[in-house]
Residue frames relative to the residue before (quaternion, step in Angstrom):
aa qw qx qy qz dx dy dz
M 1.0000 0.0000 0.0000 0.0000 0.00 0.00 0.00
Y 0.2551 -0.7679 0.5730 0.1298 3.56 -0.95 0.92
S 0.0125 0.7631 -0.6457 -0.0254 3.52 -1.22 0.55
I 0.2653 -0.7446 0.5936 0.1515 3.54 -1.26 0.48
H 0.0992 -0.7858 0.6100 0.0251 3.56 -0.83 1.04
T 0.0974 -0.7997 0.5921 0.0213 3.56 -0.88 0.97
H 0.0822 -0.7747 0.6265 0.0234 3.54 -1.02 0.92
T 0.1140 -0.7946 0.5954 0.0328 3.56 -0.90 0.97
S 0.0208 0.7816 -0.6234 0.0049 3.54 -1.03 0.79
M 0.1213 -0.7792 0.6123 0.0565 3.54 -1.19 0.60
S 0.2873 -0.7649 0.5531 0.1627 3.55 -0.82 1.00
L 0.6448 -0.5217 0.3893 0.4007 3.56 -1.27 0.28
S 0.6570 0.5129 -0.3154 0.4537 3.59 1.16 -0.50
G 0.6301 -0.5876 0.3218 0.3926 3.59 1.26 0.11
H 0.5034 0.6311 -0.4454 0.3872 3.60 1.19 0.22
V 0.1337 -0.7708 0.6207 0.0526 3.55 -0.88 1.02
T 0.0522 -0.7922 0.6079 0.0059 3.57 -0.83 1.00
I 0.1131 -0.7619 0.6366 0.0380 3.52 -0.94 1.01
Q 0.0284 -0.7885 0.6144 0.0009 3.58 -0.76 1.00
T 0.0589 -0.7998 0.5973 -0.0115 3.54 -0.81 1.05
T 0.0813 -0.7917 0.6053 0.0140 3.55 -0.92 0.95
T 0.2500 -0.7266 0.6154 0.1756 3.55 -1.00 0.85
L 0.1210 -0.7887 0.6013 0.0420 3.53 -0.99 0.89
R 0.1409 -0.7505 0.6386 0.0951 3.54 -1.14 0.70
N 0.8220 -0.1107 0.0156 0.5585 3.55 -0.49 1.23
T 0.7048 -0.4986 0.2087 0.4595 3.56 0.96 1.08
V 0.5975 0.5242 -0.3871 0.4674 3.64 1.20 0.22
A 0.4309 -0.7079 0.4960 0.2593 3.58 -0.73 1.07
E 0.1863 -0.7990 0.5660 0.0804 3.55 -0.88 1.01
R 0.8097 -0.0629 0.0997 0.5748 3.57 0.84 -0.92
T 0.1242 -0.7908 0.5972 0.0507 3.55 -1.05 0.78
W 0.1201 -0.7560 0.6406 0.0611 3.54 -1.08 0.86
S 0.0579 -0.7845 0.6161 0.0398 3.53 -1.14 0.60
R 0.0420 -0.7698 0.6368 0.0106 3.55 -1.04 0.82
S 0.0650 -0.7836 0.6175 0.0182 3.52 -1.04 0.83
L 0.0374 0.7852 -0.6179 0.0159 3.54 -1.03 0.72
R 0.3575 -0.7358 0.5436 0.1880 3.52 -1.23 0.53
V 0.3503 -0.7057 0.5788 0.2103 3.53 -1.00 0.88
P 0.4767 -0.6783 0.4676 0.3068 3.63 -0.70 1.00
S 0.5421 -0.6720 0.4040 0.3023 3.57 -0.89 0.96
E 0.6368 0.5396 -0.3508 0.4246 3.60 1.11 -0.49
L 0.6245 0.5092 -0.3498 0.4778 3.59 1.24 -0.17
E 0.3756 -0.6967 0.5593 0.2464 3.53 -1.00 0.80
L 0.3127 -0.7698 0.5298 0.1702 3.55 -0.64 1.12
D 0.0581 0.7936 -0.6001 0.0823 3.54 -0.09 1.29
E 0.7392 -0.4216 0.2749 0.4476 3.58 -1.27 0.09
S 0.6410 0.5409 -0.3249 0.4371 3.58 0.97 -0.84
L 0.6747 0.4762 -0.2907 0.4832 3.58 0.91 -0.91
A 0.6341 0.5321 -0.3331 0.4515 3.58 0.96 -0.81
I 0.6502 0.5066 -0.3155 0.4701 3.60 0.97 -0.81
R 0.6564 0.5040 -0.3185 0.4623 3.62 0.93 -0.83
I 0.6408 0.5118 -0.3216 0.4733 3.59 0.99 -0.82
Y 0.6437 0.5302 -0.3165 0.4521 3.56 0.91 -0.92
R 0.6850 0.4858 -0.2935 0.4567 3.59 0.82 -0.96
A 0.6665 0.5045 -0.3114 0.4520 3.59 0.90 -0.88
A 0.6901 0.4711 -0.2850 0.4697 3.57 0.87 -0.92
T 0.6454 0.5123 -0.3225 0.4658 3.59 0.97 -0.80
D 0.6350 0.5263 -0.3342 0.4561 3.60 0.95 -0.83
C 0.6324 0.5391 -0.3249 0.4516 3.57 0.99 -0.84
V 0.6953 0.4640 -0.2767 0.4740 3.58 0.84 -0.96
I 0.6554 0.5045 -0.3189 0.4628 3.59 0.90 -0.88
D 0.6179 0.5381 -0.3468 0.4565 3.62 0.99 -0.79
E 0.6656 0.4946 -0.3032 0.4695 3.57 0.94 -0.86
C 0.6407 0.5339 -0.3191 0.4502 3.59 1.00 -0.81
M 0.7661 0.4059 -0.1957 0.4582 3.54 0.93 -0.90
R 0.2631 0.7736 -0.5329 0.2198 3.59 1.19 0.40
P 0.5587 -0.5950 0.4443 0.3693 3.61 -1.03 0.69
G 0.7829 0.3340 -0.2508 0.4610 3.54 -1.01 0.81
L 0.4982 0.6611 -0.4407 0.3472 3.59 1.20 -0.20
F 0.7602 0.2705 -0.1609 0.5683 3.56 0.93 -0.86
């Protein structure tokens, strides 16, 4: 059985990192990580943080689910 675990972190300097790991029967098989920076002129409010999280997570999940990976 496969599962996908995603971890998101955000630093005070505006860096958002999304790390996704695919597991097979609880054993990690592959890990992807994406990092992006929020421009300093933007105010990082909850709405922007949610949009960044969704965009970055979608990018990583799309890469995980490429045909032929499993």
